[in-house]
C-alpha positions in Angstrom: 1.8 -13.0 5.7 4.7 -15.0 4.4 8.2 -14.4 5.8 9.5 -12.8 2.6 6.4 -10.6 2.1 6.7 -9.4 5.7 10.4 -8.7 5.2 9.7 -6.6 2.1 6.9 -4.6 3.8 9.1 -4.0 6.9 12.0 -2.8 4.7 9.7 -0.5 2.7 8.2 1.0 5.9 11.3 1.1 8.2 14.4 0.8 5.9 16.6 3.7 4.9 15.1 6.1 2.4 14.2 9.6 1.6 10.6 9.7 2.8 10.0 9.8 6.6 8.9 6.7 8.4 5.6 8.5 9.4 4.9 9.4 5.7 5.6 5.8 4.6 3.3 4.4 7.4 0.6 6.8 6.4 1.0 5.8 2.7 0.8 2.1 3.7 -2.4 2.7 5.7 -3.8 5.0 2.9 -4.1 7.8 5.5 -1.7 10.3 4.0 -4.3 12.6 2.4 -2.3 12.5 -0.8 -4.4 12.4 -4.0 -1.7 10.4 -5.7 -1.4 7.8 -3.0 -5.2 7.5 -2.7 -5.3 6.9 -6.4 -2.5 4.3 -6.2 -4.5 2.5 -3.5 -7.9 2.6 -5.2 -7.5 3.0 -8.9 -3.8 2.6 -9.7 -4.5 2.1 -13.4 -5.6 5.7 -13.6 -2.4 7.3 -12.3 -1.0 9.8 -14.8 2.1 11.8 -15.3 0.1 14.8 -14.1 -0.5 13.1 -10.8 3.2 12.5 -10.3 3.9 16.1 -11.4 1.5 17.4 -8.8 3.2 15.4 -6.1 6.6 16.8 -7.2 5.1 20.3 -7.2 4.0 19.8 -3.6 7.7 19.4 -2.7 8.3 15.7 -2.8 11.4 14.4 -4.6 11.2 11.6 -7.1 12.8 9.2 -4.5 10.1 10.1 -1.9 7.3 9.7 -4.5 8.7 6.3 -5.4 9.0 5.1 -1.8 5.5 6.4 -0.9 3.9 4.8 -4.0 5.6 1.5 -3.1 4.3 1.7 0.5 0.8 2.6 -0.7 0.9 -0.4 -3.1 2.1 -2.8 -0.4 -0.6 -1.5 1.9 -3.4 -2.0 -0.6 -2.1 -5.4 -1.6 -2.0 -6.5 2.0 -5.6 -5.3 2.7 -6.8 -7.2 -0.4 -4.9 -10.3 0.5 -6.2 -10.3 4.1 -9.8 -9.8 2.8 -9.4 -12.7 0.4 -8.0 -15.0 3.0 -10.8 -14.1 5.4 -13.4 -14.8 2.8 -11.8 -18.2 2.1 -11.7 -19.0 5.8 -15.4 -18.0 6.2 -16.4 -20.1 3.2 -14.4 -23.1 4.6 -16.0 -22.7 8.0 -19.5 -22.7 6.4 -18.6 -25.7 4.3 -17.4 -27.6 7.3 -20.5 -26.6 9.3 -22.8 -27.9 6.6 -21.1 -31.2 6.3 
C-alpha cells in the first residue's frame, strides 16, 4: 500500500469522527452486519436513498453513515487491489518459471 493510501485508510479508521473505531473497523472488514455497508462493499452501484434512510432509521447519524460508507469503500478497494497485485505476482512468477 502506498504511503498516501495507507495514511488515508489510517485516518478513516482511527481519526476523529462520529462513528466508533470499532464500527469503522467492522465496516472496513465488511463485518458490520449492516445491509447498507454490505451493499457498498459488494454492489455499490445498487445503493439507494432507501438504503441510507434505513441506516438513519436504525439510529445512525448522517455523519456516521458517511464515515462508515467511506471505511467500507476503502476496505473493499484494498481487498480488490491486494487480489489484483497477488494475481500479477503469480502471473509474473509463472512467466519467469517458464523462461
